[in-house]
Z-matrix of the N, CA and C atoms (Angstrom, degrees):
N
C 1 1.438
C 2 1.515 1 112.06
N 3 1.294 2 114.62 1 -167.57
C 4 1.462 3 122.94 2 -178.18
C 5 1.527 4 108.99 3 -99.33
N 6 1.324 5 116.15 4 135.86
C 7 1.465 6 121.13 5 177.61
C 8 1.522 7 108.61 6 -118.39
N 9 1.340 8 116.15 7 132.22
C 10 1.465 9 121.63 8 -177.89
C 11 1.522 10 108.92 9 -124.03
N 12 1.325 11 116.07 10 132.49
C 13 1.462 12 122.16 11 177.56
C 14 1.528 13 109.16 12 -125.62
N 15 1.316 14 115.62 13 148.16
C 16 1.462 15 121.77 14 174.81
C 17 1.526 16 108.41 15 -99.72
N 18 1.341 17 116.56 16 141.17
C 19 1.466 18 120.50 17 176.09
C 20 1.525 19 109.61 18 -71.77
N 21 1.330 20 116.54 19 143.14
C 22 1.470 21 120.10 20 173.14
C 23 1.522 22 110.13 21 -72.18
N 24 1.327 23 115.30 22 -37.21
C 25 1.471 24 121.40 23 176.65
C 26 1.520 25 106.77 24 -114.79
N 27 1.329 26 116.31 25 116.24
C 28 1.459 27 122.00 26 -176.84
C 29 1.519 28 110.98 27 -68.16
N 30 1.312 29 116.03 28 138.77
C 31 1.458 30 121.18 29 178.80
C 32 1.524 31 111.13 30 -66.57
N 33 1.339 32 117.09 31 149.10
C 34 1.474 33 120.86 32 178.94
C 35 1.524 34 111.37 33 -56.13
N 36 1.335 35 115.83 34 136.99
C 37 1.451 36 121.53 35 178.76
C 38 1.517 37 114.44 36 85.86
N 39 1.337 38 116.82 37 -2.84
C 40 1.461 39 120.79 38 -178.25
C 41 1.528 40 110.58 39 -110.69
N 42 1.326 41 115.69 40 150.20
C 43 1.452 42 121.08 41 171.65
C 44 1.531 43 108.03 42 -79.61
N 45 1.337 44 114.38 43 -40.20
C 46 1.461 45 121.81 44 176.64
C 47 1.528 46 107.13 45 -152.73
N 48 1.319 47 116.56 46 151.59
C 49 1.465 48 119.83 47 -177.41
C 50 1.523 49 109.49 48 -149.82
N 51 1.325 50 115.29 49 170.56
C 52 1.453 51 119.49 50 179.17
C 53 1.510 52 111.31 51 178.42
N 54 1.332 53 115.01 52 -160.04
C 55 1.459 54 121.44 53 179.36
C 56 1.526 55 109.24 54 -129.23
N 57 1.315 56 115.09 55 155.77
C 58 1.456 57 122.21 56 176.12
C 59 1.519 58 107.71 57 -136.28
N 60 1.321 59 115.89 58 140.19
C 61 1.458 60 121.40 59 172.39
C 62 1.523 61 106.89 60 -117.13
N 63 1.326 62 115.56 61 120.65
C 64 1.458 63 121.04 62 -177.84
C 65 1.529 64 110.19 63 -84.19
N 66 1.323 65 116.39 64 168.52
C 67 1.466 66 121.05 65 -174.27
C 68 1.526 67 113.35 66 -63.10
N 69 1.343 68 117.44 67 -21.03
C 70 1.468 69 120.01 68 177.56
C 71 1.532 70 112.26 69 -85.42
N 72 1.358 71 116.35 70 3.07
C 73 1.460 72 120.94 71 178.15
C 74 1.519 73 114.33 72 91.79
N 75 1.320 74 117.70 73 -5.42
C 76 1.465 75 121.02 74 179.63
C 77 1.525 76 109.93 75 -75.06
N 78 1.334 77 115.30 76 127.02
C 79 1.462 78 121.25 77 177.83
C 80 1.525 79 108.56 78 -98.82
N 81 1.319 80 115.41 79 143.66
C 82 1.458 81 121.05 80 179.64
C 83 1.522 82 109.53 81 -141.35
N 84 1.325 83 115.34 82 154.11
C 85 1.459 84 121.36 83 173.60
C 86 1.518 85 107.25 84 -95.76
N 87 1.324 86 116.77 85 140.71
C 88 1.453 87 120.41 86 176.49
C 89 1.519 88 108.94 87 -127.52
N 90 1.322 89 114.91 88 157.31
C 91 1.471 90 120.31 89 175.33
C 92 1.516 91 109.38 90 -152.04
N 93 1.306 92 115.13 91 149.74
C 94 1.454 93 122.66 92 175.77
C 95 1.517 94 106.32 93 -113.69
N 96 1.360 95 117.04 94 123.39
C 97 1.473 96 119.43 95 -176.83
C 98 1.529 97 111.64 96 -91.14
N 99 1.331 98 115.45 97 -178.11
C 100 1.459 99 122.31 98 -176.46
C 101 1.529 100 112.98 99 -59.49
N 102 1.341 101 117.03 100 -29.29
C 103 1.462 102 121.35 101 -179.25
C 104 1.531 103 112.40 102 -89.61
N 105 1.330 104 117.16 103 3.34
C 106 1.460 105 120.63 104 179.71
C 107 1.515 106 114.00 105 83.41
N 108 1.337 107 116.85 106 12.84
C 109 1.464 108 120.30 107 178.32
C 110 1.523 109 109.43 108 -83.66
N 111 1.318 110 114.97 109 139.24
C 112 1.458 111 121.47 110 -179.82
C 113 1.516 112 109.54 111 -97.93
N 114 1.336 113 116.40 112 126.25
C 115 1.448 114 121.42 113 175.96
C 116 1.516 115 109.32 114 -110.17
N 117 1.330 116 116.65 115 143.68
C 118 1.459 117 122.16 116 -178.50
C 119 1.519 118 109.07 117 -135.11
N 120 1.339 119 116.98 118 128.01
C 121 1.468 120 121.45 119 179.63
C 122 1.513 121 109.08 120 -130.89
N 123 1.345 122 115.32 121 107.33
C 124 1.466 123 120.74 122 -179.84
C 125 1.520 124 111.63 123 -91.82
N 126 1.328 125 117.57 124 -5.67
C 127 1.452 126 120.31 125 -179.24
C 128 1.521 127 112.95 126 72.67
N 129 1.330 128 117.59 127 6.44
C 130 1.463 129 122.47 128 177.53
C 131 1.524 130 107.21 129 -120.98
N 132 1.322 131 118.03 130 113.66
C 133 1.470 132 119.72 131 179.88
C 134 1.526 133 111.45 132 -54.86
N 135 1.327 134 116.01 133 129.67
C 136 1.456 135 120.85 134 176.35
C 137 1.516 136 115.62 135 79.34
N 138 1.334 137 117.85 136 3.05
C 139 1.475 138 119.17 137 -179.26
C 140 1.521 139 110.60 138 -66.73
N 141 1.335 140 115.85 139 134.50
C 142 1.464 141 121.79 140 175.22
C 143 1.526 142 107.80 141 -135.42
N 144 1.327 143 117.42 142 121.19
C 145 1.461 144 119.46 143 175.03
C 146 1.529 145 110.21 144 -68.08
N 147 1.317 146 116.28 145 160.86
C 148 1.467 147 120.13 146 179.04
C 149 1.528 148 109.91 147 -64.54
N 150 1.335 149 117.40 148 154.56
C 151 1.477 150 120.02 149 177.32
C 152 1.531 151 112.09 150 -56.14
N 153 1.336 152 116.93 151 -36.25
C 154 1.463 153 120.63 152 179.04
C 155 1.529 154 110.59 153 -65.38
N 156 1.340 155 116.25 154 -41.23
C 157 1.469 156 120.10 155 178.32
C 158 1.524 157 110.83 156 -65.33
N 159 1.326 158 117.04 157 -39.91
C 160 1.466 159 120.77 158 179.53
C 161 1.522 160 109.55 159 -62.14
N 162 1.321 161 116.37 160 -44.27
C 163 1.461 162 121.07 161 -179.83
C 164 1.533 163 110.32 162 -62.86
N 165 1.337 164 116.96 163 -44.46
C 166 1.462 165 120.92 164 179.56
C 167 1.530 166 110.73 165 -65.79
N 168 1.336 167 117.10 166 -41.19
C 169 1.464 168 121.68 167 177.61
C 170 1.526 169 110.46 168 -58.61
N 171 1.336 170 116.71 169 -47.93
C 172 1.462 171 120.40 170 -178.84
C 173 1.525 172 111.24 171 -62.14
N 174 1.333 173 117.25 172 -39.76
C 175 1.454 174 120.99 173 -179.41
C 176 1.532 175 111.03 174 -66.35
N 177 1.331 176 116.51 175 -47.36
C 178 1.471 177 120.76 176 -179.73
C 179 1.525 178 110.17 177 -64.90
N 180 1.339 179 116.55 178 -43.83
C 181 1.462 180 120.30 179 -179.70
C 182 1.524 181 110.53 180 -61.07
N 183 1.316 182 117.04 181 -43.49
C 184 1.464 183 121.09 182 178.94
C 185 1.530 184 110.84 183 -59.09
N 186 1.322 185 116.75 184 -44.09
C 187 1.467 186 121.09 185 178.68
C 188 1.520 187 111.21 186 -62.79
N 189 1.335 188 116.54 187 -43.72
C 190 1.467 189 120.15 188 -179.24
C 191 1.537 190 111.36 189 -66.29
N 192 1.336 191 116.44 190 -40.11
C 193 1.456 192 119.81 191 179.29
C 194 1.525 193 110.94 192 -65.40
N 195 1.325 194 116.83 193 -41.10
C 196 1.467 195 120.51 194 177.96
C 197 1.531 196 110.55 195 -62.53
N 198 1.330 197 117.14 196 -39.57
C 199 1.466 198 120.08 197 -179.87
C 200 1.524 199 111.69 198 -68.32
N 201 1.360 200 116.87 199 -21.02
C 202 1.461 201 121.79 200 178.22
C 203 1.531 202 111.89 201 -94.13
N 204 1.329 203 116.48 202 -0.70
C 205 1.457 204 120.17 203 177.64
C 206 1.522 205 114.58 204 89.27
N 207 1.332 206 117.93 205 18.32
C 208 1.468 207 120.86 206 178.54
C 209 1.512 208 110.04 207 -95.61
């Protein structure tokens, strides 16, 4: 499955940030900016997680953000 972690120290320019590991083993950094836009950097040009992984990532991230008061 998909694993989502929150950074202890938020990256510059982000409201909150962290890492995600998709079901294919690819790890990516994510961040949410001031306007609520989600950025994702897998370090692999053109990488796209599966639609199922994206859906699971969004669900887990939403739960984690709610638990943090966002």
